N, CA, C and O atoms as a GROMACS GRO file, in nm:
protein
  584
    1UNK      N    1  -2.685   2.987  -1.884
    1UNK     CA    2  -2.590   2.879  -1.894
    1UNK      C    3  -2.577   2.810  -1.758
    1UNK      O    4  -2.546   2.875  -1.658
    2UNK      N    5  -2.600   2.679  -1.755
    2UNK     CA    6  -2.586   2.602  -1.631
    2UNK      C    7  -2.444   2.551  -1.618
    2UNK      O    8  -2.384   2.507  -1.716
    3UNK      N    9  -2.391   2.555  -1.499
    3UNK     CA   10  -2.255   2.506  -1.472
    3UNK      C   11  -2.267   2.390  -1.374
    3UNK      O   12  -2.333   2.401  -1.271
    4UNK      N   13  -2.202   2.282  -1.407
    4UNK     CA   14  -2.197   2.167  -1.315
    4UNK      C   15  -2.080   2.191  -1.220
    4UNK      O   16  -1.965   2.159  -1.252
    5UNK      N   17  -2.110   2.249  -1.104
    5UNK     CA   18  -2.005   2.288  -1.010
    5UNK      C   19  -1.925   2.170  -0.960
    5UNK      O   20  -1.804   2.180  -0.943
    6UNK      N   21  -1.990   2.059  -0.936
    6UNK     CA   22  -1.918   1.941  -0.887
    6UNK      C   23  -1.811   1.897  -0.986
    6UNK      O   24  -1.697   1.870  -0.948
    7UNK      N   25  -1.847   1.889  -1.114
    7UNK     CA   26  -1.751   1.849  -1.217
    7UNK      C   27  -1.641   1.952  -1.231
    7UNK      O   28  -1.524   1.917  -1.246
    8UNK      N   29  -1.679   2.080  -1.225
    8UNK     CA   30  -1.580   2.186  -1.238
    8UNK      C   31  -1.481   2.182  -1.123
    8UNK      O   32  -1.360   2.193  -1.145
    9UNK      N   33  -1.529   2.168  -1.000
    9UNK     CA   34  -1.440   2.163  -0.884
    9UNK      C   35  -1.351   2.040  -0.886
    9UNK      O   36  -1.233   2.049  -0.851
   10UNK      N   37  -1.405   1.926  -0.926
   10UNK     CA   38  -1.324   1.805  -0.934
   10UNK      C   39  -1.214   1.820  -1.037
   10UNK      O   40  -1.100   1.782  -1.013
   11UNK      N   41  -1.247   1.877  -1.152
   11UNK     CA   42  -1.147   1.899  -1.257
   11UNK      C   43  -1.042   1.997  -1.209
   11UNK      O   44  -0.923   1.976  -1.232
   12UNK      N   45  -1.085   2.103  -1.145
   12UNK     CA   46  -0.993   2.204  -1.094
   12UNK      C   47  -0.901   2.145  -0.988
   12UNK      O   48  -0.782   2.176  -0.984
   13UNK      N   49  -0.957   2.058  -0.901
   13UNK     CA   50  -0.876   1.994  -0.797
   13UNK      C   51  -0.768   1.907  -0.857
   13UNK      O   52  -0.655   1.908  -0.808
   14UNK      N   53  -0.798   1.832  -0.961
   14UNK     CA   54  -0.699   1.748  -1.027
   14UNK      C   55  -0.593   1.834  -1.093
   14UNK      O   56  -0.474   1.804  -1.083
   15UNK      N   57  -0.634   1.941  -1.160
   15UNK     CA   58  -0.539   2.030  -1.226
   15UNK      C   59  -0.449   2.099  -1.124
   15UNK      O   60  -0.330   2.116  -1.148
   16UNK      N   61  -0.505   2.138  -1.011
   16UNK     CA   62  -0.427   2.206  -0.908
   16UNK      C   63  -0.322   2.114  -0.847
   16UNK      O   64  -0.221   2.160  -0.796
   17UNK      N   65  -0.346   1.984  -0.852
   17UNK     CA   66  -0.252   1.887  -0.796
   17UNK      C   67  -0.155   1.838  -0.902
   17UNK      O   68  -0.094   1.732  -0.885
   18UNK      N   69  -0.140   1.910  -1.011
   18UNK     CA   70  -0.046   1.870  -1.115
   18UNK      C   71  -0.091   1.747  -1.190
   18UNK      O   72  -0.008   1.668  -1.235
   19UNK      N   73  -0.222   1.730  -1.204
   19UNK     CA   74  -0.273   1.615  -1.277
   19UNK      C   75  -0.302   1.496  -1.188
   19UNK      O   76  -0.363   1.399  -1.234
   20UNK      N   77  -0.262   1.501  -1.063
   20UNK     CA   78  -0.290   1.391  -0.970
   20UNK      C   79  -0.428   1.412  -0.910
   20UNK      O   80  -0.475   1.526  -0.898
   21UNK      N   81  -0.490   1.305  -0.875
   21UNK     CA   82  -0.624   1.315  -0.817
   21UNK      C   83  -0.614   1.370  -0.676
   21UNK      O   84  -0.587   1.294  -0.583
   22UNK      N   85  -0.637   1.497  -0.660
   22UNK     CA   86  -0.629   1.560  -0.529
   22UNK      C   87  -0.762   1.559  -0.458
   22UNK      O   88  -0.766   1.547  -0.336
   23UNK      N   89  -0.871   1.570  -0.530
   23UNK     CA   90  -1.003   1.569  -0.473
   23UNK      C   91  -1.074   1.443  -0.520
   23UNK      O   92  -1.141   1.443  -0.624
   24UNK      N   93  -1.058   1.338  -0.444
   24UNK     CA   94  -1.118   1.211  -0.487
   24UNK      C   95  -1.253   1.196  -0.421
   24UNK      O   96  -1.267   1.214  -0.300
   25UNK      N   97  -1.352   1.162  -0.500
   25UNK     CA   98  -1.481   1.127  -0.446
   25UNK      C   99  -1.475   0.983  -0.397
   25UNK      O  100  -1.382   0.909  -0.427
   26UNK      N  101  -1.577   0.945  -0.320
   26UNK     CA  102  -1.577   0.810  -0.264
   26UNK      C  103  -1.573   0.704  -0.373
   26UNK      O  104  -1.519   0.595  -0.351
   27UNK      N  105  -1.629   0.734  -0.490
   27UNK     CA  106  -1.634   0.636  -0.597
   27UNK      C  107  -1.503   0.628  -0.674
   27UNK      O  108  -1.493   0.546  -0.766
   28UNK      N  109  -1.404   0.707  -0.642
   28UNK     CA  110  -1.282   0.713  -0.722
   28UNK      C  111  -1.165   0.634  -0.666
   28UNK      O  112  -1.059   0.633  -0.730
   29UNK      N  113  -1.177   0.569  -0.554
   29UNK     CA  114  -1.063   0.503  -0.491
   29UNK      C  115  -1.030   0.371  -0.560
   29UNK      O  116  -0.914   0.344  -0.588
   30UNK      N  117  -1.130   0.289  -0.587
   30UNK     CA  118  -1.107   0.163  -0.658
   30UNK      C  119  -1.078   0.193  -0.804
   30UNK      O  120  -1.154   0.262  -0.871
   31UNK      N  121  -0.968   0.140  -0.853
   31UNK     CA  122  -0.942   0.152  -0.996
   31UNK      C  123  -1.030   0.053  -1.069
   31UNK      O  124  -1.050  -0.059  -1.023
   32UNK      N  125  -1.081   0.094  -1.182
   32UNK     CA  126  -1.168   0.007  -1.259
   32UNK      C  127  -1.084  -0.095  -1.336
   32UNK      O  128  -0.970  -0.067  -1.372
   33UNK      N  129  -1.140  -0.211  -1.360
   33UNK     CA  130  -1.067  -0.312  -1.436
   33UNK      C  131  -1.031  -0.259  -1.575
   33UNK      O  132  -1.119  -0.218  -1.651
   34UNK      N  133  -0.905  -0.260  -1.608
   34UNK     CA  134  -0.856  -0.218  -1.739
   34UNK      C  135  -0.738  -0.308  -1.773
   34UNK      O  136  -0.717  -0.409  -1.706
   35UNK      N  137  -0.661  -0.273  -1.873
   35UNK     CA  138  -0.550  -0.361  -1.912
   35UNK      C  139  -0.445  -0.372  -1.802
   35UNK      O  140  -0.387  -0.479  -1.784
   36UNK      N  141  -0.421  -0.266  -1.728
   36UNK     CA  142  -0.326  -0.272  -1.616
   36UNK      C  143  -0.380  -0.363  -1.507
   36UNK      O  144  -0.307  -0.446  -1.454
   37UNK      N  145  -0.507  -0.347  -1.475
   37UNK     CA  146  -0.569  -0.432  -1.373
   37UNK      C  147  -0.569  -0.579  -1.412
   37UNK      O  148  -0.548  -0.666  -1.328
   38UNK      N  149  -0.594  -0.605  -1.540
   38UNK     CA  150  -0.592  -0.745  -1.586
   38UNK      C  151  -0.451  -0.803  -1.577
   38UNK      O  152  -0.434  -0.920  -1.544
   39UNK      N  153  -0.349  -0.722  -1.606
   39UNK     CA  154  -0.210  -0.767  -1.591
   39UNK      C  155  -0.177  -0.796  -1.446
   39UNK      O  156  -0.108  -0.894  -1.415
   40UNK      N  157  -0.226  -0.713  -1.356
   40UNK     CA  158  -0.208  -0.731  -1.212
   40UNK      C  159  -0.272  -0.863  -1.168
   40UNK      O  160  -0.211  -0.940  -1.094
   41UNK      N  161  -0.394  -0.887  -1.212
   41UNK     CA  162  -0.464  -1.012  -1.177
   41UNK      C  163  -0.386  -1.133  -1.230
   41UNK      O  164  -0.369  -1.231  -1.158
   42UNK      N  165  -0.340  -1.126  -1.354
   42UNK     CA  166  -0.262  -1.238  -1.412
   42UNK      C  167  -0.136  -1.266  -1.330
   42UNK      O  168  -0.103  -1.381  -1.302
   43UNK      N  169  -0.065  -1.159  -1.293
   43UNK     CA  170   0.060  -1.175  -1.218
   43UNK      C  171   0.036  -1.242  -1.083
   43UNK      O  172   0.109  -1.335  -1.046
   44UNK      N  173  -0.063  -1.197  -1.010
   44UNK     CA  174  -0.090  -1.254  -0.877
   44UNK      C  175  -0.148  -1.395  -0.891
   44UNK      O  176  -0.114  -1.483  -0.812
   45UNK      N  177  -0.234  -1.417  -0.989
   45UNK     CA  178  -0.291  -1.551  -1.010
   45UNK      C  179  -0.182  -1.652  -1.038
   45UNK      O  180  -0.189  -1.766  -0.993
   46UNK      N  181  -0.081  -1.611  -1.114
   46UNK     CA  182   0.031  -1.700  -1.147
   46UNK      C  183   0.095  -1.757  -1.020
   46UNK      O  184   0.134  -1.873  -1.016
   47UNK      N  185   0.105  -1.674  -0.918
   47UNK     CA  186   0.169  -1.720  -0.793
   47UNK      C  187   0.068  -1.780  -0.695
   47UNK      O  188   0.096  -1.884  -0.636
   48UNK      N  189  -0.047  -1.716  -0.677
   48UNK     CA  190  -0.143  -1.765  -0.578
   48UNK      C  191  -0.197  -1.903  -0.615
   48UNK      O  192  -0.227  -1.983  -0.526
   49UNK      N  193  -0.210  -1.932  -0.745
   49UNK     CA  194  -0.260  -2.063  -0.787
   49UNK      C  195  -0.149  -2.145  -0.852
   49UNK      O  196  -0.173  -2.222  -0.944
   50UNK      N  197  -0.028  -2.126  -0.802
   50UNK     CA  198   0.091  -2.187  -0.862
   50UNK      C  199   0.081  -2.339  -0.870
   50UNK      O  200   0.035  -2.406  -0.779
   51UNK      N  201   0.128  -2.389  -0.985
   51UNK     CA  202   0.140  -2.533  -1.003
   51UNK      C  203   0.287  -2.574  -1.015
   51UNK      O  204   0.321  -2.689  -0.990
   52UNK      N  205   0.373  -2.482  -1.053
   52UNK     CA  206   0.516  -2.514  -1.065
   52UNK      C  207   0.584  -2.492  -0.930
   52UNK      O  208   0.542  -2.406  -0.853
   53UNK      N  209   0.689  -2.568  -0.902
   53UNK     CA  210   0.762  -2.550  -0.776
   53UNK      C  211   0.818  -2.408  -0.761
   53UNK      O  212   0.817  -2.351  -0.652
   54UNK      N  213   0.867  -2.351  -0.870
   54UNK     CA  214   0.923  -2.215  -0.863
   54UNK      C  215   0.816  -2.114  -0.822
   54UNK      O  216   0.838  -2.035  -0.730
   55UNK      N  217   0.700  -2.115  -0.890
   55UNK     CA  218   0.595  -2.019  -0.858
   55UNK      C  219   0.536  -2.044  -0.719
   55UNK      O  220   0.496  -1.950  -0.651
   56UNK      N  221   0.531  -2.171  -0.677
   56UNK     CA  222   0.484  -2.202  -0.541
   56UNK      C  223   0.582  -2.146  -0.437
   56UNK      O  224   0.539  -2.098  -0.332
   57UNK      N  225   0.711  -2.152  -0.465
   57UNK     CA  226   0.811  -2.096  -0.373
   57UNK      C  227   0.796  -1.944  -0.364
   57UNK      O  228   0.806  -1.887  -0.256
   58UNK      N  229   0.770  -1.880  -0.478
   58UNK     CA  230   0.746  -1.735  -0.477
   58UNK      C  231   0.622  -1.705  -0.396
   58UNK      O  232   0.622  -1.614  -0.312
   59UNK      N  233   0.514  -1.780  -0.419
   59UNK     CA  234   0.388  -1.761  -0.344
   59UNK      C  235   0.414  -1.770  -0.194
   59UNK      O  236   0.368  -1.685  -0.117
   60UNK      N  237   0.487  -1.873  -0.153
   60UNK     CA  238   0.513  -1.892  -0.011
   60UNK      C  239   0.599  -1.779   0.046
   60UNK      O  240   0.577  -1.735   0.158
   61UNK      N  241   0.697  -1.733  -0.031
   61UNK     CA  242   0.783  -1.624   0.017
   61UNK      C  243   0.705  -1.493   0.030
   61UNK      O  244   0.739  -1.409   0.114
   62UNK      N  245   0.601  -1.474  -0.050
   62UNK     CA  246   0.518  -1.354  -0.043
   62UNK      C  247   0.409  -1.366   0.063
   62UNK      O  248   0.338  -1.270   0.090
   63UNK      N  249   0.398  -1.484   0.123
   63UNK     CA  250   0.297  -1.512   0.226
   63UNK      C  251   0.155  -1.508   0.169
   63UNK      O  252   0.059  -1.473   0.239
   64UNK      N  253   0.144  -1.545   0.042
   64UNK     CA  254   0.012  -1.566  -0.017
   64UNK      C  255  -0.032  -1.707   0.020
   64UNK      O  256   0.051  -1.794   0.044
   65UNK      N  257  -0.160  -1.730   0.025
   65UNK     CA  258  -0.210  -1.864   0.051
   65UNK      C  259  -0.250  -1.927  -0.082
   65UNK      O  260  -0.297  -1.857  -0.171
   66UNK      N  261  -0.233  -2.058  -0.097
   66UNK     CA  262  -0.275  -2.123  -0.222
   66UNK      C  263  -0.424  -2.093  -0.247
   66UNK      O  264  -0.509  -2.115  -0.160
   67UNK      N  265  -0.452  -2.045  -0.366
   67UNK     CA  266  -0.588  -2.002  -0.400
   67UNK      C  267  -0.621  -2.044  -0.542
   67UNK      O  268  -0.545  -2.012  -0.634
   68UNK      N  269  -0.732  -2.114  -0.563
   68UNK     CA  270  -0.772  -2.147  -0.700
   68UNK      C  271  -0.801  -2.018  -0.779
   68UNK      O  272  -0.846  -1.920  -0.721
   69UNK      N  273  -0.774  -2.019  -0.909
   69UNK     CA  274  -0.796  -1.898  -0.990
   69UNK      C  275  -0.936  -1.839  -0.977
   69UNK      O  276  -0.953  -1.717  -0.982
   70UNK      N  277  -1.037  -1.924  -0.961
   70UNK     CA  278  -1.175  -1.875  -0.948
   70UNK      C  279  -1.203  -1.801  -0.819
   70UNK      O  280  -1.306  -1.735  -0.806
   71UNK      N  281  -1.113  -1.812  -0.721
   71UNK     CA  282  -1.132  -1.746  -0.592
   71UNK      C  283  -1.047  -1.620  -0.579
   71UNK      O  284  -1.032  -1.566  -0.469
   72UNK      N  285  -0.992  -1.572  -0.689
   72UNK     CA  286  -0.911  -1.450  -0.690
   72UNK      C  287  -0.995  -1.341  -0.755
   72UNK      O  288  -1.037  -1.354  -0.870
   73UNK      N  289  -1.020  -1.232  -0.680
   73UNK     CA  290  -1.114  -1.130  -0.726
   73UNK      C  291  -1.054  -0.990  -0.717
   73UNK      O  292  -0.993  -0.954  -0.617
   74UNK      N  293  -1.072  -0.913  -0.823
   74UNK     CA  294  -1.039  -0.771  -0.822
   74UNK      C  295  -1.161  -0.700  -0.762
   74UNK      O  296  -1.269  -0.702  -0.821
   75UNK      N  297  -1.143  -0.637  -0.647
   75UNK     CA  298  -1.255  -0.580  -0.574
   75UNK      C  299  -1.291  -0.440  -0.623
   75UNK      O  300  -1.205  -0.365  -0.670
   76UNK      N  301  -1.418  -0.408  -0.611
   76UNK     CA  302  -1.469  -0.275  -0.646
   76UNK      C  303  -1.547  -0.214  -0.530
   76UNK      O  304  -1.622  -0.119  -0.549
   77UNK      N  305  -1.531  -0.268  -0.411
   77UNK     CA  306  -1.599  -0.218  -0.291
   77UNK      C  307  -1.520  -0.098  -0.239
   77UNK      O  308  -1.406  -0.113  -0.194
   78UNK      N  309  -1.580   0.020  -0.244
   78UNK     CA  310  -1.509   0.143  -0.208
   78UNK      C  311  -1.462   0.144  -0.063
   78UNK      O  312  -1.358   0.203  -0.032
   79UNK      N  313  -1.537   0.080   0.027
   79UNK     CA  314  -1.493   0.076   0.168
   79UNK      C  315  -1.364  -0.003   0.180
   79UNK      O  316  -1.273   0.037   0.252
   80UNK      N  317  -1.356  -0.115   0.109
   80UNK     CA  318  -1.234  -0.197   0.112
   80UNK      C  319  -1.119  -0.121   0.045
   80UNK      O  320  -1.007  -0.120   0.095
   81UNK      N  321  -1.147  -0.058  -0.067
   81UNK     CA  322  -1.043   0.017  -0.138
   81UNK      C  323  -0.991   0.133  -0.055
   81UNK      O  324  -0.871   0.162  -0.058
   82UNK      N  325  -1.077   0.199   0.020
   82UNK     CA  326  -1.035   0.309   0.106
   82UNK      C  327  -0.938   0.258   0.212
   82UNK      O  328  -0.834   0.319   0.237
   83UNK      N  329  -0.972   0.146   0.274
   83UNK     CA  330  -0.882   0.087   0.376
   83UNK      C  331  -0.752   0.042   0.312
   83UNK      O  332  -0.645   0.059   0.370
   84UNK      N  333  -0.762  -0.017   0.193
   84UNK     CA  334  -0.642  -0.065   0.123
   84UNK      C  335  -0.550   0.051   0.086
   84UNK      O  336  -0.429   0.041   0.103
   85UNK      N  337  -0.607   0.161   0.036
   85UNK     CA  338  -0.526   0.277  -0.001
   85UNK      C  339  -0.455   0.335   0.121
   85UNK      O  340  -0.339   0.375   0.112
   86UNK      N  341  -0.525   0.341   0.234
   86UNK     CA  342  -0.464   0.394   0.357
   86UNK      C  343  -0.352   0.302   0.406
   86UNK      O  344  -0.246   0.349   0.446
   87UNK      N  345  -0.375   0.172   0.402
   87UNK     CA  346  -0.272   0.076   0.445
   87UNK      C  347  -0.151   0.081   0.353
   87UNK      O  348  -0.037   0.075   0.399
   88UNK      N  349  -0.174   0.093   0.224
   88UNK     CA  350  -0.066   0.102   0.124
   88UNK      C  351   0.018   0.227   0.149
   88UNK      O  352   0.141   0.222   0.146
   89UNK      N  353  -0.048   0.339   0.174
   89UNK     CA  354   0.022   0.465   0.200
   89UNK      C  355   0.103   0.457   0.329
   89UNK      O  356   0.215   0.507   0.336
   90UNK      N  357   0.047   0.393   0.432
   90UNK     CA  358   0.121   0.376   0.559
   90UNK      C  359   0.246   0.292   0.540
   90UNK      O  360   0.350   0.318   0.601
   91UNK      N  361   0.236   0.190   0.456
   91UNK     CA  362   0.346   0.097   0.436
   91UNK      C  363   0.456   0.155   0.348
   91UNK      O  364   0.575   0.132   0.373
   92UNK      N  365   0.419   0.230   0.246
   92UNK     CA  366   0.516   0.285   0.151
   92UNK      C  367   0.525   0.436   0.170
   92UNK      O  368   0.446   0.511   0.115
   93UNK      N  369   0.623   0.478   0.249
   93UNK     CA  370   0.633   0.619   0.284
   93UNK      C  371   0.734   0.696   0.198
   93UNK      O  372   0.732   0.819   0.197
   94UNK      N  373   0.820   0.627   0.127
   94UNK     CA  374   0.916   0.694   0.040
   94UNK      C  375   0.842   0.754  -0.079
   94UNK      O  376   0.750   0.693  -0.133
   95UNK      N  377   0.881   0.874  -0.119
   95UNK     CA  378   0.820   0.943  -0.234
   95UNK      C  379   0.668   0.948  -0.221
   95UNK      O  380   0.595   0.915  -0.315
   96UNK      N  381   0.622   0.990  -0.104
   96UNK     CA  382   0.478   0.993  -0.076
   96UNK      C  383   0.400   1.076  -0.177
   96UNK      O  384   0.281   1.054  -0.198
   97UNK      N  385   0.466   1.172  -0.240
   97UNK     CA  386   0.396   1.257  -0.336
   97UNK      C  387   0.353   1.181  -0.461
   97UNK      O  388   0.274   1.233  -0.540
   98UNK      N  389   0.404   1.060  -0.480
   98UNK     CA  390   0.364   0.984  -0.598
   98UNK      C  391   0.242   0.895  -0.573
   98UNK      O  392   0.192   0.832  -0.666
   99UNK      N  393   0.194   0.888  -0.449
   99UNK     CA  394   0.070   0.814  -0.421
   99UNK      C  395  -0.047   0.887  -0.486
   99UNK      O  396  -0.060   1.008  -0.472
  100UNK      N  397  -0.132   0.813  -0.556
  100UNK     CA  398  -0.250   0.876  -0.615
  100UNK      C  399  -0.374   0.858  -0.527
  100UNK      O  400  -0.471   0.932  -0.542
  101UNK      N  401  -0.371   0.761  -0.436
  101UNK     CA  402  -0.489   0.733  -0.357
  101UNK      C  403  -0.587   0.642  -0.429
  101UNK      O  404  -0.693   0.610  -0.376
  102UNK      N  405  -0.552   0.600  -0.551
  102UNK     CA  406  -0.637   0.510  -0.629
  102UNK      C  407  -0.564   0.378  -0.643
  102UNK      O  408  -0.449   0.373  -0.686
  103UNK      N  409  -0.631   0.269  -0.606
  103UNK     CA  410  -0.564   0.140  -0.599
  103UNK      C  411  -0.646   0.029  -0.665
  103UNK      O  412  -0.768   0.037  -0.678
  104UNK      N  413  -0.573  -0.074  -0.705
  104UNK     CA  414  -0.633  -0.203  -0.738
  104UNK      C  415  -0.623  -0.285  -0.611
  104UNK      O  416  -0.520  -0.284  -0.544
  105UNK      N  417  -0.729  -0.356  -0.578
  105UNK     CA  418  -0.728  -0.444  -0.461
  105UNK      C  419  -0.772  -0.581  -0.508
  105UNK      O  420  -0.882  -0.600  -0.559
  106UNK      N  421  -0.682  -0.676  -0.490
  106UNK     CA  422  -0.708  -0.814  -0.530
  106UNK      C  423  -0.722  -0.897  -0.404
  106UNK      O  424  -0.637  -0.891  -0.316
  107UNK      N  425  -0.828  -0.976  -0.395
  107UNK     CA  426  -0.846  -1.062  -0.280
  107UNK      C  427  -0.816  -1.206  -0.317
  107UNK      O  428  -0.869  -1.259  -0.415
  108UNK      N  429  -0.731  -1.268  -0.238
  108UNK     CA  430  -0.699  -1.410  -0.252
  108UNK      C  431  -0.720  -1.474  -0.116
  108UNK      O  432  -0.633  -1.466  -0.029
  109UNK      N  433  -0.832  -1.537  -0.098
  109UNK     CA  434  -0.871  -1.595   0.031
  109UNK      C  435  -0.858  -1.491   0.141
  109UNK      O  436  -0.931  -1.392   0.139
  110UNK      N  437  -0.768  -1.510   0.238
  110UNK     CA  438  -0.757  -1.415   0.350
  110UNK      C  439  -0.644  -1.314   0.330
  110UNK      O  440  -0.587  -1.265   0.428
  111UNK      N  441  -0.613  -1.283   0.207
  111UNK     CA  442  -0.508  -1.186   0.176
  111UNK      C  443  -0.562  -1.080   0.081
  111UNK      O  444  -0.650  -1.107  -0.001
  112UNK      N  445  -0.507  -0.962   0.093
  112UNK     CA  446  -0.535  -0.854   0.000
  112UNK      C  447  -0.403  -0.814  -0.063
  112UNK      O  448  -0.304  -0.794   0.007
  113UNK      N  449  -0.401  -0.802  -0.194
  113UNK     CA  450  -0.283  -0.755  -0.265
  113UNK      C  451  -0.322  -0.619  -0.322
  113UNK      O  452  -0.420  -0.607  -0.396
  114UNK      N  453  -0.244  -0.517  -0.288
  114UNK     CA  454  -0.279  -0.379  -0.321
  114UNK      C  455  -0.172  -0.320  -0.411
  114UNK      O  456  -0.052  -0.340  -0.391
  115UNK      N  457  -0.218  -0.245  -0.511
  115UNK     CA  458  -0.128  -0.181  -0.606
  115UNK      C  459  -0.181  -0.045  -0.647
  115UNK      O  460  -0.297  -0.031  -0.686
  116UNK      N  461  -0.096   0.056  -0.637
  116UNK     CA  462  -0.118   0.186  -0.700
  116UNK      C  463  -0.013   0.190  -0.811
  116UNK      O  464   0.104   0.217  -0.782
  117UNK      N  465  -0.050   0.164  -0.936
  117UNK     CA  466   0.051   0.152  -1.042
  117UNK      C  467   0.125   0.283  -1.071
  117UNK      O  468   0.228   0.281  -1.139
  118UNK      N  469   0.075   0.395  -1.021
  118UNK     CA  470   0.142   0.522  -1.043
  118UNK      C  471   0.243   0.555  -0.932
  118UNK      O  472   0.321   0.649  -0.946
  119UNK      N  473   0.240   0.479  -0.823
  119UNK     CA  474   0.336   0.501  -0.715
  119UNK      C  475   0.472   0.448  -0.755
  119UNK      O  476   0.482   0.342  -0.817
  120UNK      N  477   0.577   0.520  -0.722
  120UNK     CA  478   0.713   0.472  -0.741
  120UNK      C  479   0.799   0.521  -0.626
  120UNK      O  480   0.770   0.625  -0.566
  121UNK      N  481   0.905   0.447  -0.597
  121UNK     CA  482   0.986   0.472  -0.477
  121UNK      C  483   1.058   0.606  -0.476
  121UNK      O  484   1.084   0.661  -0.369
  122UNK      N  485   1.089   0.658  -0.590
  122UNK     CA  486   1.159   0.786  -0.596
  122UNK      C  487   1.109   0.864  -0.717
  122UNK      O  488   1.081   0.806  -0.822
  123UNK      N  489   1.096   0.994  -0.702
  123UNK     CA  490   1.055   1.073  -0.819
  123UNK      C  491   1.157   1.054  -0.932
  123UNK      O  492   1.278   1.072  -0.912
  124UNK      N  493   1.107   1.018  -1.046
  124UNK     CA  494   1.197   0.991  -1.158
  124UNK      C  495   1.123   1.014  -1.289
  124UNK      O  496   1.000   1.010  -1.295
  125UNK      N  497   1.198   1.039  -1.391
  125UNK     CA  498   1.138   1.053  -1.524
  125UNK      C  499   1.165   0.927  -1.607
  125UNK      O  500   1.133   0.923  -1.726
  126UNK      N  501   1.222   0.826  -1.546
  126UNK     CA  502   1.255   0.703  -1.617
  126UNK      C  503   1.128   0.639  -1.672
  126UNK      O  504   1.022   0.644  -1.609
  127UNK      N  505   1.140   0.580  -1.788
  127UNK     CA  506   1.024   0.512  -1.848
  127UNK      C  507   0.987   0.386  -1.772
  127UNK      O  508   0.869   0.353  -1.760
  128UNK      N  509   1.087   0.316  -1.720
  128UNK     CA  510   1.060   0.192  -1.646
  128UNK      C  511   1.050   0.223  -1.498
  128UNK      O  512   1.147   0.265  -1.434
  129UNK      N  513   0.931   0.203  -1.444
  129UNK     CA  514   0.910   0.220  -1.301
  129UNK      C  515   0.834   0.096  -1.255
  129UNK      O  516   0.716   0.081  -1.284
  130UNK      N  517   0.902   0.008  -1.183
  130UNK     CA  518   0.835  -0.116  -1.144
  130UNK      C  519   0.719  -0.092  -1.048
  130UNK      O  520   0.720   0.002  -0.969
  131UNK      N  521   0.620  -0.178  -1.058
  131UNK     CA  522   0.508  -0.173  -0.965
  131UNK      C  523   0.555  -0.215  -0.827
  131UNK      O  524   0.645  -0.298  -0.815
  132UNK      N  525   0.496  -0.158  -0.726
  132UNK     CA  526   0.520  -0.200  -0.588
  132UNK      C  527   0.386  -0.252  -0.534
  132UNK      O  528   0.293  -0.175  -0.512
  133UNK      N  529   0.379  -0.382  -0.516
  133UNK     CA  530   0.258  -0.444  -0.463
  133UNK      C  531   0.282  -0.480  -0.317
  133UNK      O  532   0.391  -0.523  -0.280
  134UNK      N  533   0.181  -0.461  -0.235
  134UNK     CA  534   0.191  -0.496  -0.094
  134UNK      C  535   0.082  -0.596  -0.061
  134UNK      O  536  -0.034  -0.580  -0.098
  135UNK      N  537   0.122  -0.702   0.010
  135UNK     CA  538   0.028  -0.806   0.051
  135UNK      C  539  -0.006  -0.782   0.197
  135UNK      O  540   0.083  -0.768   0.281
  136UNK      N  541  -0.136  -0.777   0.227
  136UNK     CA  542  -0.185  -0.756   0.363
  136UNK      C  543  -0.270  -0.875   0.405
  136UNK      O  544  -0.327  -0.945   0.321
  137UNK      N  545  -0.277  -0.898   0.537
  137UNK     CA  546  -0.370  -1.000   0.587
  137UNK      C  547  -0.508  -0.937   0.600
  137UNK      O  548  -0.528  -0.822   0.562
  138UNK      N  549  -0.603  -1.013   0.654
  138UNK     CA  550  -0.741  -0.963   0.661
  138UNK      C  551  -0.760  -0.849   0.761
  138UNK      O  552  -0.866  -0.787   0.765
  139UNK      N  553  -0.656  -0.822   0.842
  139UNK     CA  554  -0.662  -0.710   0.937
  139UNK      C  555  -0.575  -0.592   0.891
  139UNK      O  556  -0.545  -0.502   0.970
  140UNK      N  557  -0.536  -0.594   0.765
  140UNK     CA  558  -0.455  -0.489   0.701
  140UNK      C  559  -0.317  -0.474   0.763
  140UNK      O  560  -0.261  -0.365   0.768
  141UNK      N  561  -0.264  -0.587   0.811
  141UNK     CA  562  -0.124  -0.589   0.855
  141UNK      C  563  -0.040  -0.630   0.735
  141UNK      O  564  -0.073  -0.727   0.667
  142UNK      N  565   0.068  -0.556   0.708
  142UNK     CA  566   0.153  -0.591   0.592
  142UNK      C  567   0.226  -0.722   0.615
  142UNK      O  568   0.279  -0.746   0.723
  143UNK      N  569   0.227  -0.806   0.513
  143UNK     CA  570   0.297  -0.935   0.520
  143UNK      C  571   0.420  -0.936   0.432
  143UNK      O  572   0.523  -0.992   0.470
  144UNK      N  573   0.411  -0.874   0.316
  144UNK     CA  574   0.525  -0.870   0.224
  144UNK      C  575   0.497  -0.767   0.115
  144UNK      O  576   0.387  -0.715   0.103
  145UNK      N  577   0.599  -0.741   0.037
  145UNK     CA  578   0.582  -0.654  -0.079
  145UNK      C  579   0.680  -0.696  -0.186
  145UNK      O  580   0.783  -0.758  -0.159
  146UNK      N  581   0.645  -0.661  -0.309
  146UNK     CA  582   0.735  -0.687  -0.420
  146UNK      C  583   0.700  -0.597  -0.535
  146UNK      O  584   0.764  -0.602  -0.640
   0.00000   0.00000   0.00000
């Protein structure tokens, strides 16, 4: 009987961390596009490519730059995602145990919008846990969050 040790150790690492990804491989940092990722893209696109005065005001308050919808990209580059996950963790220190290390990274011109949808400010069993998105400049300096 052959055993795939890599798969076994990865599964064991996740189980040992209470279901959280404790042993992440390099390919696991970027979250793949799914329904949550598409919702994230829609939300940021609404503001980054705002046409209404209200959404433009929100965009400006978040320090996003006006960006056409075609120039907004959900990234899958693991090097960028690794930097984004580290910057996100540095910025959001409350309830650090809820960080998964897996993020969506959206690029809008010279800004990165980062989201770990499983992160929440305080450990809670509440069904509603709002997303915390952080906007960074091209040097991974935090500009705003919401």
